C-alpha positions in Angstrom: 123.2 19.4 -72.6 122.2 23.1 -72.8 124.4 26.2 -73.1 123.4 29.8 -72.3 125.4 32.7 -73.7 125.2 36.2 -72.4 126.6 38.9 -74.7 127.1 42.5 -73.6 128.9 45.5 -74.9 132.3 46.2 -73.3 132.5 49.2 -70.9 133.2 52.4 -72.8 131.3 51.2 -76.0 128.3 53.5 -76.7 125.0 51.7 -76.4 122.3 53.6 -78.3 119.7 50.9 -77.7 120.3 50.9 -74.0 120.0 54.7 -74.0 116.7 54.5 -75.9 115.4 52.0 -73.3 116.5 54.2 -70.5 114.8 57.2 -72.0 111.6 55.3 -72.5 111.6 54.1 -68.9 112.0 57.6 -67.7 109.1 58.6 -69.9 107.0 55.9 -68.2 107.8 57.3 -64.8 110.8 55.1 -63.8 113.1 58.0 -63.1 115.4 56.1 -60.8 116.8 54.0 -63.7 120.3 54.9 -65.1 123.1 53.4 -67.1 120.9 51.0 -69.0 122.9 48.5 -71.2 121.3 46.1 -73.6 122.7 42.7 -74.6 121.9 39.4 -76.2 121.0 36.1 -74.7 121.4 32.9 -76.7 120.3 29.4 -75.5 121.2 26.2 -77.4 121.2 22.4 -77.1 124.4 20.6 -77.7 125.5 17.1 -78.3 128.8 17.1 -76.3 130.5 14.4 -74.3 131.0 16.5 -71.2 130.5 20.1 -69.8 134.1 21.1 -70.4 134.0 20.1 -74.1 130.6 21.8 -74.5 131.9 25.1 -73.0 135.0 25.0 -75.2 132.8 24.5 -78.3 130.5 27.3 -77.4 133.3 29.7 -76.6 134.7 28.9 -80.1 131.2 29.7 -81.5 131.3 33.0 -79.7 134.7 34.0 -81.1 133.8 32.9 -84.6 130.2 34.2 -85.0 128.1 35.0 -82.0 130.0 37.9 -80.4 132.0 40.7 -81.9 134.9 40.4 -79.5 136.3 43.8 -80.4 133.3 45.5 -78.7 131.5 42.7 -76.9 132.1 40.5 -73.9 130.5 37.1 -73.5 129.8 34.6 -70.7 129.0 30.9 -71.3 127.0 28.7 -68.9 126.7 25.0 -69.5 123.9 23.0 -67.9 123.9 19.2 -67.9 
């Protein structure tokens, strides 16, 4: 079983990396780009009995280590 985790900064949290990417894109001529936000993508294999158990385990990983839940949101996708 495989899990994918998308981690993004919460709305209202400053994103200096996203701003740097936006400025670089503007410098390359992509002037129509705005409000760039950067995040993290994590993919992992799991040994879990079913998708529900796998999702629960990955969500616990996110709360414990993978995401800073004070400033970040996360979304978990489990693929059989």
